[in-house]
C-alpha positions in Angstrom: 0.0 0.0 0.0 1.4 3.4 -1.0 0.6 5.7 1.9 4.0 7.2 2.5 2.7 10.6 1.4 -0.2 10.6 3.8 0.6 8.6 6.9 1.1 10.7 10.0 1.7 9.9 13.6 -0.5 12.6 15.1 -4.0 11.0 14.8 -2.6 7.8 16.4 -0.5 9.3 19.1 -1.6 12.9 20.0 -4.9 14.5 21.0 -5.8 18.0 22.1 -8.9 18.3 24.3 -10.4 21.6 25.4 -12.5 20.1 28.2 -14.1 23.5 29.0 -15.8 23.9 25.7 -16.0 20.3 24.5 -13.6 20.9 21.6 -11.0 18.6 20.2 -8.4 18.3 17.4 -6.0 15.6 16.2 -2.9 17.7 15.7 -1.5 21.2 16.4 -2.4 22.4 12.9 -5.8 20.9 12.4 -9.0 22.9 13.3 -10.9 22.4 16.5 -14.1 20.4 16.3 -17.0 20.1 18.9 -18.2 16.9 20.6 -21.9 16.5 19.8 -22.9 14.3 22.8 -21.4 13.2 26.1 -21.5 9.6 24.9 -19.3 10.5 21.9 -16.9 12.2 24.2 -16.6 9.2 26.6 -14.4 7.5 24.0 -13.0 10.7 22.7 -9.9 9.3 21.0 -12.0 6.9 18.9 -14.9 9.0 17.6 -16.3 8.2 14.2 -14.5 11.2 12.7 -11.2 10.4 14.4 -11.2 6.9 13.0 -12.2 8.2 9.6 -9.1 10.4 9.6 -6.9 7.4 10.5 -8.5 5.2 7.9 -8.0 7.8 5.1 -4.4 8.4 5.9 -3.6 4.7 6.2 -5.3 4.1 2.8 -3.3 6.8 1.1 -6.1 9.3 1.0 -5.6 13.0 1.9 -8.2 13.9 4.5 -9.6 17.4 4.6 -8.7 17.6 8.3 -5.1 17.8 7.3 -5.2 20.5 4.7 -2.6 22.7 6.4 0.1 20.0 5.9 -1.0 19.2 2.4 -0.7 22.9 1.5 2.7 23.2 3.0 4.0 20.1 1.3 2.5 21.1 -2.1 4.6 24.2 -1.9 7.8 22.1 -1.1 7.8 23.2 2.6 8.1 21.3 5.8 5.0 20.1 7.6 4.0 18.8 11.0 3.3 15.5 9.4 6.8 15.2 8.0 8.4 16.3 11.3 6.8 13.5 13.2 6.6 10.8 10.5 10.2 9.8 11.0 9.5 8.4 14.4 6.4 6.5 13.4 6.3 3.1 11.7 3.6 2.5 9.1 2.8 -0.8 10.7 1.7 1.1 13.8 -1.1 2.6 11.8 -3.0 -0.6 11.0 -5.1 -0.3 14.1 -7.8 2.3 13.4 -9.1 2.0 17.0 -6.4 3.1 19.5 -6.6 2.6 23.3 -5.2 6.1 24.2 -3.0 8.8 22.8 0.6 8.9 24.0 0.4 12.7 24.3 -2.6 14.7 25.5 -2.8 18.5 25.2 -5.2 19.4 27.9 -7.2 22.6 28.6 -9.7 22.6 31.5 -10.3 26.3 32.0 -9.4 29.8 30.9 -8.9 30.8 34.6 -6.0 33.4 34.5 -4.9 36.4 36.5 -3.6 38.3 33.4 -5.1 39.9 30.3 -2.3 39.8 27.8 -2.7 42.1 24.8 -2.2 39.3 22.3 -4.6 36.9 24.1 -8.4 36.3 24.0 -11.3 35.2 26.1 -10.8 31.5 25.4 -7.5 31.6 27.2 -8.1 34.3 29.8 -11.0 34.6 32.2 -10.2 38.4 32.6 -10.7 38.8 28.8 -13.9 36.8 29.0 -15.3 39.2 31.7 -14.6 42.1 29.3 -15.5 40.7 25.8 -17.4 37.4 26.4 -16.8 34.2 24.5 -16.7 34.6 20.7 -19.8 33.4 18.8 -17.9 30.9 16.7 -17.6 28.9 20.0 -21.0 29.7 21.6 -22.9 29.1 18.4 -21.3 25.7 17.8 -20.9 24.4 21.4 -23.2 21.4 21.9 -22.3 20.4 25.5 -22.8 22.5 28.6 -19.6 24.3 29.5 -17.6 22.2 31.9 -19.8 19.2 31.5 -16.8 17.2 30.2 -14.5 17.7 33.2 -15.7 14.8 35.3 -16.1 12.5 32.3 -12.6 13.1 31.1 -11.0 12.8 34.5 -12.7 9.4 35.0 -11.4 8.3 31.6 -7.9 9.5 32.5 -7.8 7.7 35.8 -8.6 4.5 34.0 -6.2 5.0 31.1 -3.4 7.1 32.5 -1.0 4.1 32.4 -1.2 4.3 28.5 -0.4 8.0 28.3 3.3 9.2 28.2 2.8 12.9 28.4 0.3 15.5 29.5 0.6 19.1 28.2 -1.5 21.3 30.5 -2.6 24.5 28.9 -4.1 27.6 30.5 -5.2 30.1 31.6 -2.6 29.9 34.3 -2.1 26.3 35.5 -1.0 27.2 39.0 -4.4 28.7 39.7 -6.5 25.8 38.4 -7.7 23.0 40.7 -7.7 20.6 37.8 -3.9 21.0 37.5 -3.5 19.5 41.0 -5.8 16.7 40.1 -3.6 15.8 37.2 -0.6 16.0 39.5 -2.3 13.5 41.8 -2.4 11.0 38.9 1.3 11.3 38.4 1.8 10.5 42.1 0.0 7.2 41.8 3.0 5.7 40.1 1.4 2.2 40.0 3.5 -0.9 39.3 2.1 -1.6 35.8 3.4 1.8 34.5 6.3 1.5 32.1 8.9 4.3 32.2 8.7 7.9 33.0 5.8 10.2 32.2 6.1 13.9 31.4 4.2 16.8 32.7 4.5 19.9 30.5 2.9 23.3 31.1 3.3 27.0 30.5 3.2 29.4 33.4 3.3 33.2 33.7 4.8 32.7 37.3 2.8 35.8 38.4 0.7 34.0 40.9 -0.1 35.0 44.5 2.3 33.8 47.2 0.1 30.9 48.5 -0.1 29.5 44.9 3.6 29.9 44.4 4.3 27.5 47.3 1.5 25.1 46.4 2.6 25.0 42.7 6.3 24.4 43.5 5.5 21.8 46.1 3.3 19.9 43.6 6.0 19.9 40.9 8.6 18.7 43.3 6.4 15.7 44.3 6.1 14.7 40.6 9.9 14.8 40.3 10.3 12.8 43.6 8.4 9.9 42.2 10.6 9.8 39.1 8.7 11.5 36.4 9.7 14.4 34.2 8.6 18.0 34.4 9.0 20.3 31.5 8.2 24.0 32.4 7.7 26.7 29.9 8.0 30.2 31.4 6.1 33.0 29.5 8.7 35.7 28.9 7.8 38.2 26.2 10.0 41.1 27.2 12.1 42.6 30.0 10.8 45.1 32.5 8.1 47.4 31.2 7.9 45.4 27.9 6.7 42.4 29.8 4.3 44.4 31.8 3.0 46.2 28.7 2.2 43.0 26.9 0.8 41.1 29.9 -1.7 43.5 31.3 -1.9 43.2 35.1 1.6 41.9 35.5 4.0 43.8 37.8 7.6 43.1 36.8 9.1 43.1 40.3 6.7 40.4 41.5 7.0 38.5 38.3 10.8 38.5 38.4 10.8 37.4 42.1 8.6 34.4 41.3 10.4 33.5 38.1 13.8 33.6 39.8 12.5 31.6 42.7 11.2 29.0 40.3 14.4 28.9 38.4 16.5 28.6 41.5 14.4 25.7 42.8 14.1 23.9 39.5 17.5 24.7 37.9 18.2 22.1 35.3 21.8 21.9 36.5 20.9 21.0 40.1 17.3 19.7 40.2 15.4 16.7 38.6 14.1 19.0 35.8 16.0 18.3 32.6 15.0 21.4 30.7 13.2 24.7 31.0 12.1 26.8 28.1 11.4 30.5 27.8 8.2 30.8 25.8 8.0 34.0 23.8 4.7 35.0 22.3 6.3 36.5 19.2 4.3 39.5 17.8 5.0 42.8 16.1 5.6 44.5 19.5 8.5 42.3 20.7 9.9 41.2 17.4 13.0 43.4 17.6 13.5 42.8 21.4 14.1 39.1 21.6 17.8 39.8 22.1 17.0 41.6 25.3 15.3 38.4 26.6 18.4 36.3 25.8 20.7 38.8 27.5 18.5 39.1 30.6 18.4 35.3 31.1 22.2 35.3 30.8 22.6 38.2 33.2 20.6 36.4 36.0 22.6 33.2 35.5 20.2 31.2 33.3 21.7 31.7 29.9 21.3 28.0 29.1 17.5 28.2 29.1 16.4 27.7 25.5 14.2 30.5 24.1 11.3 29.4 22.0 8.8 31.4 20.1 5.2 30.8 19.1 4.2 33.6 16.8 0.8 35.2 17.4 -1.8 34.7 14.6 -5.0 35.3 16.5 -6.2 37.7 17.8 -4.9 39.5 14.7 -4.1 42.9 16.1 -0.4 42.2 16.5 0.0 39.5 13.8 3.1 40.4 11.9 1.8 39.7 8.4 -0.2 42.9 8.4 3.1 44.9 8.4 4.3 43.1 5.2 7.3 44.8 3.7 7.7 47.1 6.7 9.2 44.1 8.4 12.3 44.6 6.3 13.2 47.3 8.8 12.8 44.8 11.7 14.9 42.2 9.9 17.8 44.7 9.5 17.6 45.6 13.2 17.7 41.9 14.2 20.6 41.1 12.0 22.7 43.6 14.0 21.8 42.0 17.4 23.8 39.6 19.5 21.9 36.5 20.6 24.9 35.1 22.5 24.8 31.3 22.4 21.4 31.2 20.7 22.3 32.3 17.2 20.1 29.6 15.7 17.1 31.3 17.5 18.1 34.6 15.8 18.1 32.9 12.4 14.7 31.4 13.0 13.2 34.8 13.8 14.8 36.4 10.8 13.4 33.6 8.5 10.0 33.9 10.0 9.8 37.7 9.7 11.2 37.6 6.2 8.4 35.2 5.1 6.0 38.2 5.3 8.1 40.9 3.6 6.7 40.2 0.1 3.3 41.4 1.3 2.0 44.9 1.1 1.4 46.6 4.4 -2.2 46.6 5.5 -2.6 50.3 6.1 -6.1 50.1 7.6 -5.0 47.5 10.1 -1.8 49.5 11.0 -3.9 52.6 11.6 -6.3 50.6 13.8 -3.4 49.2 15.8 -2.0 52.8 16.4 -5.4 53.8 17.7 -5.6 50.8 19.9 -2.2 51.5 21.4 -3.1 55.1 22.0 -6.2 54.1 23.9 -4.4 51.4 25.8 -1.7 53.9 26.9 -4.4 56.3 28.2 -6.0 53.5 30.2 -2.8 52.1 31.7 -0.4 55.0 32.0 2.2 53.3 29.7 3.8 55.0 26.8 4.3 52.7 23.8 6.7 55.0 21.9 9.0 55.3 25.0 8.9 51.6 26.0 9.2 50.2 22.4 11.4 52.9 20.9 12.8 50.5 18.3 9.4 50.1 16.8 9.1 53.4 15.0 9.1 51.5 11.7 5.7 50.0 12.5 4.0 53.3 11.6 6.2 54.6 8.8 3.4 53.9 6.3 0.9 56.2 8.0 
C-alpha cells in the first residue's frame, strides 16, 4: 500500500482536548471540532470522525482535516506530518481504534490572572469578563460548558498508564484546581506503569504567594516519584515590555517568582532536565528578543532555551499585516547579538522575512495605532517610549 505521502503519527498518538468547551483536534495544525454528545466524548480518542481520519491516511487518502500539511508540502515546505513521521512506523497505523493517545494536550479552563494584549477570552478569564466568549464557539458548542471535566477525569484515571505525556494549557495552571488533580495522577506511580511520564505546562509565574508555594511543592512531588517535568515560562519582554504586553503583571513580583522558580528547578541541580522561555512573538516584541536572551544570561540562566510561538490570533499584532515594513525589523535583528542562541536569531529572521513580500495593511496598522493610544491612556504606559525600536511600525501612516 502506497501511503508514504499521507501517513502521519498525530492521529494515532496525539490529542488536544479543550474540556471547558468540549472541543478537540487531532494535531496542532488541524481545526478544533466540537463533541456532539457526552456519549461520543466518553471514548474521545475513537470518535467516528477520528477513526475516519486514521482510515483515510492509512489508505493513502488525503483527509480534509489535514489541509494545512497538504498545502505546506505542495509548496515544497516542511509540515508537522513530516516532522513527526520519521518516528512513526507505518505498521503502527494498521489499528484504526487506539486505546489512548501517547500525548494529550489538555485545557480545563481559561482561569487566569492576566489579560495579555495578544490573548483572548478562550485563554483568559479576565478577557472573558470584558469581551465574552466569541460566537464561533458559543454558536457551535453542543455540550454545557464544563460538562466534560468529570467524564474526562474518569477516563484519564482508568487509562493514564497508557499515556506518556500531559501538556497542560491555560489560563494559568497554578491557579486551576484541575492541574493539581492531574498531579495526583502522576503521584499514583502504580507498578504496571512503564517508564517515566512527562508533565508539560506554560506558566506566567505571576501568581499570589500561596499559589507559588503550592505550585512548586506539587511539581517537586512529581519529580520525587521519578517523572519528568517540562516547564515553559512565559517571557515576552524585559521590564516594562513584559508588563505592557501582559496586562496586570508587575515586573518586580514576576521577576521574584520567576527567579524563585528557576532557583528551585535549575536544570543543573534539580530533577528537571530542561526549562524553556516561551516568547509569544508578535510585532511588538519582534526586535526585542535579544534583550530576553541577555536578561536570562545576566541572571545566571543563559542556558535556558528561548522558543517562540508567533501570534496569529487575535490578529491585532499579527506580523503579516506589516508586510514589507518588516524589512526594517529584519535589519535591526541582523545587528543584534543573541549570545549562544544564534540559531534562534536565524529562526526569527526567517519567520519575519516570510511576510516581507506582502503589502502593508494600512487600515490595520492605523487601527493598531489607535488601539495602542487608547491602551496607553488607560494604563499610563507610553508605547513609543517603551518600544522605541518600533518606529518603523507606523512609517506607512
